SENUDO-321941 format. One record per atom (N, C-alpha, C, O, CB): y, z, x negated. Coordinates in pm, whole numbers, padded with zeros to 5 digits, always signed. Glycine has a CB too. Example, Ala and Ser with C-alpha at 12.3 -4.5 7.8 and 13.67 -1.06 7.14 Angstrom:
BEGIN
-00569+00780-01319/-00450+00780-01230/-00330+00780-01320/-00332+00846-01424/-00447+00905-01131/-00225+00708-01285/-00106+00714-01367/+00003+00787-01290/+00114+00804-01341/-00060+00572-01408/
***
This chain:
BEGIN
+13767+06086-06014/+13657+06081-06106/+13690+06169-06227/+13800+06162-06282/+13628+05936-06149/+13595+06250-06268/+13615+06344-06379/+13574+06278-06511/+13471+06212-06516/+13535+06474-06355/+13652+06296-06618/+13612+06237-06747/+13487+06305-06800/+13466+06425-06779/+13727+06250-06850/+13404+06229-06869/+13276+06280-06918/+13292+06386-07026/+13213+06480-07032/+13193+06167-06972/+13391+06373-07110/+13406+06464-07222/+13494+06583-07190/+13521+06665-07278/+13462+06391-07341/+13538+06596-07067/+13627+06705-07032/+13554+06837-07020/+13432+06840-07005/+13698+06674-06903/+13627+06947-07025/+13565+07079-07013/+13515+07102-06871/+13570+07049-06775/+13664+07190-07053/+13412+07181-06860/+13355+07212-06730/+13445+07311-06657/+13497+07404-06717/+13212+07268-06744/+13462+07291-06527/+13548+07379-06450/+13467+07476-06365/+13522+07548-06283/+13641+07298-06362/+13336+07477-06385/+13253+07568-06307/+13282+07712-06345/+13322+07742-06458/+13104+07537-06328/+13261+07800-06249/+13286+07942-06270/+13183+07999-06368/+13064+07968-06358/+13283+08018-06135/+13227+08082-06459/+13137+08149-06551/+13111+08074-06680/+13037+08124-06765/+13008+08175-06484/+13169+07956-06697/+13144+07881-06820/+13258+07901-06916/+13334+07805-06922/+13125+07732-06791/+13282+07991-06982/+13398+08008-07069/+13400+07905-07179/+13328+07805-07173/+13401+08146-07128/+13478+07929-07277/+13482+07839-07391/+13354+07850-07471/+13293+07957-07480/+13604+07868-07480/+13314+07741-07528/+13195+07744-07613/+13232+07800-07749/+13347+07788-07793/+13132+07601-07628/+13135+07860-07814/+13160+07917-07946/+13175+07803-08046/+13125+07693-08026/+13046+08013-07987/+13244+07834-08154/+13259+07734-08260/+13122+07704-08320/+13039+07793-08337/+13357+07782-08370/+13101+07579-08351/+12975+07541-08413/+12974+07585-08558/+13074+07574-08629/+12951+07389-08402/+12859+07635-08601/+12846+07676-08740/+12807+07556-08824/+12731+07469-08779/+12743+07790-08755/+12857+07551-08943/+12823+07444-09035/+12683+07467-09088/+12650+07578-09131/+12925+07435-09150/+12601+07364-09084/+12467+07375-09142/+12473+07328-09286/+12525+07221-09317/+12362+07291-09061/+12421+07408-09371/+12423+07375-09512/+12284+07332-09556/+12184+07393-09517/+12472+07494-09596/+12279+07228-09637/+12150+07185-09692/+12128+07246-09829/+12021+07231-09888/+12143+07033-09700/+12228+07314-09880/+12215+07378-10011/+12166+07520-09995/+12194+07586-09895/+12350+07375-10087/+12092+07567-10093/+12040+07703-10089/+12154+07802-10107/+12245+07781-10187/+11933+07724-10197/+12147+07910-10031/+12249+08014-10043/+12213+08107-10158/+12095+08131-10186/+12263+08093-09910/+12314+08158-10223/+12291+08258-10326/+12273+08391-10256/+12359+08435-10180/+12409+08263-10428/+12160+08455-10281/+12128+08582-10214/+12111+08688-10321/+12031+08673-10413/+12000+08570-10125/+12188+08795-10308/+12172+08907-10400/+12055+08990-10350/+12052+09031-10233/+12302+08992-10410/+11961+09016-10437/+11843+09093-10397/+11841+09228-10468/+11860+09236-10589/+11715+09014-10427/+11817+09331-10392/+11791+09462-10448/+11641+09481-10450/+11571+09428-10364/+11862+09575-10366/+11593+09554-10546/+11449+09579-10552/+11405+09656-10428/+11470+09753-10390/+11412+09655-10679/+11298+09615-10368/+11246+09684-10251/+11305+09636-10119/+11266+09684-10014/+11270+09829-10265/+11398+09542-10122/+11459+09490-10000/+11407+09349-09978/+11420+09263-10065/+11616+09492-10009/+11348+09326-09861/+11297+09194-09830/+11409+09108-09773/+11486+09153-09689/+11179+09202-09731/+11416+08986-09819/+11518+08892-09772/+11445+08776-09705/+11354+08717-09764/+11609+08842-09889/+11484+08744-09584/+11419+08637-09510/+11482+08504-09549/+11604+08489-09547/+11430+08660-09357/+11398+08411-09586/+11446+08279-09624/+11374+08174-09539/+11263+08199-09492/+11423+08252-09776/+11436+08060-09519/+11369+07956-09440/+11247+07901-09514/+11244+07898-09637/+11468+07841-09409/+11146+07859-09438/+11026+07804-09499/+11051+07660-09543/+11120+07584-09476/+10908+07810-09401/+10994+07625-09656/+11003+07487-09698/+10865+07422-09687/+10769+07489-09647/+11057+07476-09842/+10854+07297-09721/+10728+07223-09706/+10616+07286-09789/+10501+07288-09745/+10747+07077-09747/+10649+07337-09905/+10548+07400-09990/+10490+07525-09924/+10369+07547-09929/+10609+07436-10127/+10575+07608-09862/+10529+07728-09793/+10436+07692-09678/+10332+07756-09658/+10647+07810-09741/+10473+07590-09601/+10392+07548-09487/+10257+07495-09534/+10154+07527-09474/+10465+07442-09405/+10256+07414-09640/+10133+07359-09692/+10042+07470-09746/+09921+07466-09725/+10162+07256-09803/+10100+07567-09815/+10022+07678-09868/+09962+07762-09757/+09846+07803-09766/+10109+07765-09958/+10039+07790-09652/+09988+07867-09539/+09874+07792-09470/+09775+07854-09430/+10100+07896-09438/+09887+07662-09455/+09782+07581-09393/+09655+07583-09478/+09545+07597-09425/+09830+07436-09374/+09670+07571-09608/+09555+07575-09698/+09486+07711-09693/+09363+07717-09691/+09598+07543-09841/+09564+07820-09691/+09506+07954-09683/+09429+07973-09553/+09323+08036-09551/+09615+08060-09696/+09481+07919-09444/+09413+07930-09315/+09281+07854-09318/+09181+07902-09263/+09502+07876-09201/+09279+07737-09381/+09155+07660-09392/+09051+07735-09476/+08933+07737-09442/+09183+07521-09453/+09097+07795-09585/+09005+07870-09672/+08947+07990-09596/+08827+08016-09605/+09077+07918-09800/+09032+08064-09521/+08983+08179-09444/+08882+08134-09338/+08783+08203-09315/+09100+08253-09377/+08907+08021-09275/+08814+07971-09173/+08679+07934-09235/+08574+07964-09178/+08873+07850-09101/+08682+07869-09352/+08557+07832-09419/+08481+07957-09464/+08359+07963-09453/+08585+07742-09541/+08553+08057-09514/+08488+08181-09556/+08425+08252-09437/+08316+08308-09449/+08588+08274-09625/+08493+08250-09323/+08439+08315-09204/+08311+08245-09158/+08215+08311-09120/+08543+08315-09090/+08311+08111-09162/+08189+08038-09124/+08077+08065-09222/+07961+08077-09181/+08218+07887-09117/+08108+08075-09351/+08006+08103-09452/+07948+08243-09433/+07828+08264-09452/+08065+08089-09594/+08035+08339-09395/+07987+08475-09372/+07890+08480-09255/+07792+08555-09259/+08105+08569-09347/+07915+08402-09151/+07826+08402-09035/+07691+08343-09069/+07590+08379-09008/+07888+08325-08920/+07686+08251-09165/+07560+08188-09203/+07487+08264-09312/+07381+08220-09356/+07585+08047-09249/+07540+08375-09356/+07480+08452-09464/+07348+08513-09422/+07330+08551-09306/+07575+08562-09510/+07255+08521-09516/+07125+08580-09487/+07109+08718-09551/+06999+08773-09553/+07013+08489-09535/+07217+08773-09602/+07212+08906-09663/+07175+09009-09557/+07210+08993-09440/+07349+08942-09729/+07103+09115-09598/+07059+09214-09500/+07173+09293-09435/+07155+09345-09325/+06965+09310-09567/+07287+09303-09499/+07398+09381-09444/+07510+09292-09392/+07628+09328-09405/+07452+09476-09549/+07477+09180-09336/+07578+09090-09283/+07643+09153-09161/+07577+09215-09079/+07516+08954-09247/+07775+09135-09149/+07850+09191-09037/+07889+09080-08942/+07944+08977-08984/+07975+09268-09087/+07861+09100-08814/+07902+09006-08710/+07981+09085-08607/+07934+09187-08556/+07779+08934-08645/+08102+09039-08576/+08186+09108-08479/+08159+09053-08340/+08152+08931-08320/+08336+09093-08515/+08144+09143-08244/+08120+09104-08105/+08217+09183-08018/+08234+09303-08037/+07971+09131-08062/+08281+09115-07923/+08373+09182-07831/+08296+09223-07706/+08228+09143-07643/+08494+09090-07794/+08309+09350-07671/+08242+09405-07553/+08345+09473-07464/+08446+09525-07511/+08130+09504-07594/+08317+09471-07335/+08407+09540-07243/+08392+09691-07261/+08293+09738-07319/+08377+09499-07096/+08487+09766-07212/+08482+09912-07228/+08364+09971-07150/+08307+10072-07193/+08613+09976-07180/+08327+09911-07039/+08211+09960-06962/+08083+09943-07041/+07998+10032-07043/+08201+09886-06827/+08067+09828-07107/+07947+09803-07188/+07945+09896-07309/+07839+09947-07346/+07940+09655-07233/+08059+09916-07370/+08065+10007-07486/+08027+10148-07445/+07955+10217-07518/+08207+10006-07549/+08074+10191-07331/+08040+10324-07282/+07890+10338-07262/+07830+10437-07304/+08114+10354-07152/+07829+10240-07197/+07682+10243-07176/+07607+10237-07308/+07505+10303-07324/+07638+10126-07085/+07657+10157-07402/+07595+10144-07534/+07597+10278-07607/+07496+10320-07662/+07666+10036-07618/+07712+10345-07608/+07724+10473-07676/+07636+10580-07611/+07577+10662-07680/+07870+10519-07678/+07629+10578-07479/+07546+10675-07408/+07398+10656-07443/+07327+10752-07471/+07566+10664-07257/+07353+10531-07441/+07212+10501-07472/+07180+10532-07618/+07072+10583-07649/+07180+10353-07441/+07273+10501-07708/+07251+10530-07850/+07242+10681-07874/+07158+10726-07952/+07364+10470-07935/+07328+10758-07807/+07323+10904-07822/+07192+10959-07765/+07133+11051-07822/+07443+10971-07750/+07145+10902-07653/+07020+10947-07592/+06902+10924-07687/+06810+11005-07692/+06995+10874-07459/+06905+10813-07760/+06796+10780-07853/+06820+10836-07993/+06735+10819-08081/+06779+10629-07862/+06933+10903-08016/+06969+10961-08146/+06977+10855-08257/+06929+10877-08368/+06867+11068-08185/+07037+10741-08225/+07061+10635-08323/+07205+10588-08308/+07273+10623-08212/+06960+10515-08305/+07250+10510-08403/+07387+10457-08396/+07392+10339-08299/+07291+10273-08275/+07437+10413-08538/+07510+10313-08244/+07522+10197-08155/+07485+10065-08223/+07425+09977-08160/+07664+10189-08102/+07519+10050-08350/+07483+09926-08420/+07332+09912-08435/+07279+09801-08426/+07550+09922-08558/+07263+10024-08458/+07116+10018-08466/+07056+09981-08331/+06960+09904-08325/+07059+10154-08514/+07112+10034-08224/+07065+10000-08089/+07084+09851-08061/+06995+09786-08005/+07139+10084-07983/+07198+09796-08100/+07223+09653-08082/+07125+09571-08165/+07072+09471-08117/+07368+09618-08120/+07101+09613-08288/+07007+09542-08374/+06868+09540-08312/+06804+09435-08307/+07002+09606-08514/+06821+09656-08264/+06688+09663-08202/+06681+09577-08076/+06581+09508-08053/+06653+09808-08169/+06786+09580-07994/+06787+09503-07870/+06785+09354-07901/+06715+09278-07833/+06911+09539-07785/+06859+09311-08001/+06860+09168-08037/+06725+09126-08094/+06675+09018-08061/+06971+09138-08138/+06666+09208-08177/+06536+09175-08234/+06431+09164-08123/+06348+09073-08124/+06492+09282-08339/+06435+09254-08028/+06341+09249-07916/+06367+09124-07831/+06273+09057-07789/+06352+09377-07830/+06491+09094-07806/+06526+08978-07723/+06487+08847-07792/+06438+08756-07726/+06677+08978-07693/+06507+08839-07922/+06479+08715-07994/+06330+08692-08017/+06290+08579-08047/+06552+08716-08127/+06249+08794-08005/+06103+08777-08018/+06047+08698-07901/+05950+08623-07917/+06034+08913-08028/+06107+08715-07784/+06052+08649-07665/+06097+08507-07652/+06059+08439-07557/+06091+08723-07543/
***
């Protein structure tokens, strides 16, 4: 019977690396101007990032509900549809966005 805490004798398992000490204290970091230093995130950073994401989501929803005449709505189209859209817009001598606007207005009337 093999002891539980003994080293493994399997092939390819060399010695394990020494464990690094984890410090709970902040490290002193010398900073040069223009050099970014990566630091671990704390609870305040996580909370701020979450709040910013919520604000961006609310702003995006508000933008979609806007009634301004120049409201922008992003739509994802396949490359085949984009190609057909550009061809038809060039044939009619209008921009692709104008063609989409006209097509939606015609579709929504019915």
